SETISE-964119 format. One record per residue (C-alpha): residue number from 0; x, y, z. Coordinates in steps of 0.25 Angstrom, whole numbers, always signed. Example, Ala and Ser with C-alpha at 12.3 -4.5 7.8 and 13.67 -1.06 7.14 Angstrom:
2
NODE | 0 | +49 | -18 | +31
NODE | 1 | +55 | -4 | +29
END
This chain:
216
NODE | 0 | +58 | -117 | +24
NODE | 1 | +47 | -113 | +34
NODE | 2 | +40 | -120 | +46
NODE | 3 | +27 | -121 | +38
NODE | 4 | +34 | -127 | +27
NODE | 5 | +41 | -137 | +36
NODE | 6 | +28 | -140 | +43
NODE | 7 | +21 | -142 | +29
NODE | 8 | +32 | -152 | +25
NODE | 9 | +31 | -159 | +38
NODE | 10 | +16 | -161 | +36
NODE | 11 | +18 | -167 | +22
NODE | 12 | +28 | -176 | +27
NODE | 13 | +20 | -180 | +39
NODE | 14 | +8 | -183 | +30
NODE | 15 | +16 | -191 | +20
NODE | 16 | +22 | -199 | +31
NODE | 17 | +9 | -203 | +37
NODE | 18 | +5 | -209 | +23
NODE | 19 | +19 | -216 | +22
NODE | 20 | +18 | -222 | +36
NODE | 21 | +4 | -227 | +34
NODE | 22 | +7 | -233 | +20
NODE | 23 | +21 | -239 | +25
NODE | 24 | +15 | -246 | +37
NODE | 25 | +2 | -250 | +29
NODE | 26 | +10 | -257 | +18
NODE | 27 | +18 | -266 | +28
NODE | 28 | +7 | -277 | +29
NODE | 29 | +8 | -278 | +13
NODE | 30 | +23 | -280 | +13
NODE | 31 | +25 | -290 | +25
NODE | 32 | +18 | -302 | +31
NODE | 33 | +9 | -300 | +43
NODE | 34 | +19 | -307 | +52
NODE | 35 | +30 | -298 | +48
NODE | 36 | +22 | -285 | +49
NODE | 37 | +26 | -281 | +63
NODE | 38 | +41 | -283 | +60
NODE | 39 | +40 | -275 | +47
NODE | 40 | +32 | -264 | +54
NODE | 41 | +43 | -263 | +64
NODE | 42 | +54 | -263 | +54
NODE | 43 | +46 | -252 | +46
NODE | 44 | +44 | -243 | +59
NODE | 45 | +58 | -246 | +64
NODE | 46 | +64 | -241 | +50
NODE | 47 | +55 | -229 | +51
NODE | 48 | +60 | -226 | +65
NODE | 49 | +75 | -227 | +61
NODE | 50 | +73 | -218 | +49
NODE | 51 | +64 | -208 | +56
NODE | 52 | +70 | -207 | +69
NODE | 53 | +84 | -213 | +69
NODE | 54 | +92 | -212 | +56
NODE | 55 | +83 | -201 | +50
NODE | 56 | +86 | -190 | +60
NODE | 57 | +101 | -193 | +61
NODE | 58 | +103 | -193 | +46
NODE | 59 | +94 | -181 | +45
NODE | 60 | +102 | -173 | +55
NODE | 61 | +115 | -177 | +48
NODE | 62 | +109 | -172 | +35
NODE | 63 | +103 | -160 | +41
NODE | 64 | +116 | -156 | +46
NODE | 65 | +122 | -158 | +32
NODE | 66 | +112 | -150 | +25
NODE | 67 | +98 | -146 | +29
NODE | 68 | +91 | -151 | +16
NODE | 69 | +98 | -165 | +17
NODE | 70 | +88 | -172 | +26
NODE | 71 | +76 | -167 | +18
NODE | 72 | +83 | -172 | +5
NODE | 73 | +86 | -185 | +10
NODE | 74 | +72 | -187 | +16
NODE | 75 | +66 | -184 | +2
NODE | 76 | +76 | -193 | -5
NODE | 77 | +72 | -204 | +6
NODE | 78 | +57 | -203 | +3
NODE | 79 | +60 | -204 | -12
NODE | 80 | +67 | -217 | -9
NODE | 81 | +56 | -222 | +0
NODE | 82 | +46 | -220 | -11
NODE | 83 | +54 | -228 | -21
NODE | 84 | +55 | -239 | -10
NODE | 85 | +40 | -239 | -8
NODE | 86 | +38 | -241 | -23
NODE | 87 | +46 | -254 | -22
NODE | 88 | +36 | -260 | -12
NODE | 89 | +27 | -272 | -18
NODE | 90 | +15 | -267 | -25
NODE | 91 | +6 | -275 | -16
NODE | 92 | +11 | -266 | -4
NODE | 93 | +4 | -253 | -10
NODE | 94 | -8 | -259 | -17
NODE | 95 | -21 | -255 | -12
NODE | 96 | -34 | -262 | -16
NODE | 97 | -42 | -253 | -25
NODE | 98 | -57 | -252 | -22
NODE | 99 | -67 | -259 | -32
NODE | 100 | -69 | -251 | -45
NODE | 101 | -83 | -249 | -43
NODE | 102 | -82 | -245 | -28
NODE | 103 | -84 | -231 | -25
NODE | 104 | -73 | -225 | -16
NODE | 105 | -78 | -219 | -3
NODE | 106 | -76 | -204 | +0
NODE | 107 | -63 | -201 | +7
NODE | 108 | -70 | -196 | +19
NODE | 109 | -78 | -210 | +20
NODE | 110 | -64 | -217 | +19
NODE | 111 | -58 | -208 | +30
NODE | 112 | -69 | -210 | +39
NODE | 113 | -69 | -225 | +36
NODE | 114 | -55 | -226 | +43
NODE | 115 | -60 | -222 | +57
NODE | 116 | -72 | -230 | +56
NODE | 117 | -64 | -243 | +53
NODE | 118 | -55 | -239 | +64
NODE | 119 | -66 | -237 | +74
NODE | 120 | -71 | -251 | +70
NODE | 121 | -59 | -258 | +74
NODE | 122 | -56 | -254 | +89
NODE | 123 | -42 | -260 | +90
NODE | 124 | -38 | -253 | +77
NODE | 125 | -43 | -240 | +83
NODE | 126 | -36 | -242 | +96
NODE | 127 | -23 | -244 | +89
NODE | 128 | -25 | -232 | +79
NODE | 129 | -29 | -223 | +90
NODE | 130 | -17 | -227 | +99
NODE | 131 | -7 | -225 | +87
NODE | 132 | -13 | -212 | +84
NODE | 133 | -11 | -208 | +99
NODE | 134 | +4 | -213 | +98
NODE | 135 | +6 | -205 | +85
NODE | 136 | +0 | -192 | +91
NODE | 137 | +9 | -194 | +103
NODE | 138 | +21 | -197 | +94
NODE | 139 | +19 | -185 | +86
NODE | 140 | +19 | -176 | +99
NODE | 141 | +31 | -183 | +104
NODE | 142 | +39 | -180 | +91
NODE | 143 | +36 | -165 | +92
NODE | 144 | +43 | -165 | +106
NODE | 145 | +57 | -172 | +106
NODE | 146 | +64 | -162 | +97
NODE | 147 | +61 | -151 | +106
NODE | 148 | +63 | -159 | +119
NODE | 149 | +77 | -164 | +115
NODE | 150 | +81 | -150 | +113
NODE | 151 | +74 | -142 | +124
NODE | 152 | +73 | -152 | +135
NODE | 153 | +84 | -162 | +132
NODE | 154 | +94 | -151 | +127
NODE | 155 | +99 | -160 | +115
NODE | 156 | +105 | -154 | +103
NODE | 157 | +97 | -156 | +89
NODE | 158 | +104 | -169 | +87
NODE | 159 | +99 | -174 | +100
NODE | 160 | +85 | -175 | +94
NODE | 161 | +90 | -184 | +83
NODE | 162 | +96 | -193 | +94
NODE | 163 | +83 | -194 | +101
NODE | 164 | +76 | -198 | +88
NODE | 165 | +87 | -209 | +87
NODE | 166 | +84 | -214 | +101
NODE | 167 | +69 | -215 | +98
NODE | 168 | +72 | -222 | +84
NODE | 169 | +80 | -233 | +91
NODE | 170 | +69 | -236 | +101
NODE | 171 | +59 | -235 | +89
NODE | 172 | +67 | -245 | +81
NODE | 173 | +69 | -254 | +92
NODE | 174 | +53 | -254 | +94
NODE | 175 | +51 | -257 | +80
NODE | 176 | +61 | -268 | +80
NODE | 177 | +54 | -275 | +92
NODE | 178 | +39 | -272 | +87
NODE | 179 | +37 | -285 | +80
NODE | 180 | +43 | -293 | +91
NODE | 181 | +34 | -286 | +102
NODE | 182 | +22 | -288 | +93
NODE | 183 | +25 | -303 | +92
NODE | 184 | +27 | -305 | +107
NODE | 185 | +16 | -296 | +113
NODE | 186 | +2 | -292 | +110
NODE | 187 | +1 | -280 | +100
NODE | 188 | -7 | -272 | +110
NODE | 189 | +3 | -274 | +120
NODE | 190 | +14 | -269 | +111
NODE | 191 | +6 | -257 | +106
NODE | 192 | +2 | -252 | +120
NODE | 193 | +16 | -254 | +126
NODE | 194 | +23 | -247 | +114
NODE | 195 | +13 | -235 | +116
NODE | 196 | +16 | -235 | +131
NODE | 197 | +31 | -235 | +128
NODE | 198 | +29 | -223 | +118
NODE | 199 | +23 | -214 | +129
NODE | 200 | +32 | -217 | +141
NODE | 201 | +45 | -212 | +135
NODE | 202 | +39 | -199 | +132
NODE | 203 | +35 | -197 | +146
NODE | 204 | +49 | -201 | +150
NODE | 205 | +55 | -190 | +141
NODE | 206 | +46 | -179 | +146
NODE | 207 | +49 | -183 | +161
NODE | 208 | +64 | -184 | +160
NODE | 209 | +69 | -174 | +150
NODE | 210 | +82 | -181 | +148
NODE | 211 | +89 | -185 | +136
NODE | 212 | +92 | -199 | +140
NODE | 213 | +77 | -202 | +143
NODE | 214 | +72 | -195 | +130
NODE | 215 | +82 | -204 | +122
END
């Protein structure tokens, strides 16, 4: 096992996860009524947070302490189970309307350029997309730092990083549980802007304090 091999594996997993995330959230409107969409989306995100950041790291650390190969084996097995579960979804959830038989399919480059053109033609959608992209960029930068920050600055043991992830997962789960209520009580743009602001302020507090309690 070498660093380039680990990096290549992480790249493949990251690319596959992008497809899965897109499909997973896009399929929701076909599975639930529009009035239930916000609650269903909150539950989906909440489940992902619990698995990715709360139970996952804790169980993974326990398995890794038992045998180094166990977390990878369990992960692979879980993905097989996930595929089986996806195959049980109603056929309508995965049906894509086929183009007319006589209609010539446009070139791939034309289709790729069609996306930005459509986005630019809808200013509100463009603003939301650009804001989400900026948050995703900042989030990726953020997650490259805590593992170093917890050991070098806070002086926590290796298990301490898992506890920090768990603290973040508790907050994320609470946010996902409250999302539908907030969206029903306040205007969507107010919820979006407030959430984005709350994402940035804790990072400033962590950088300024350098203490474990504030970081948690």
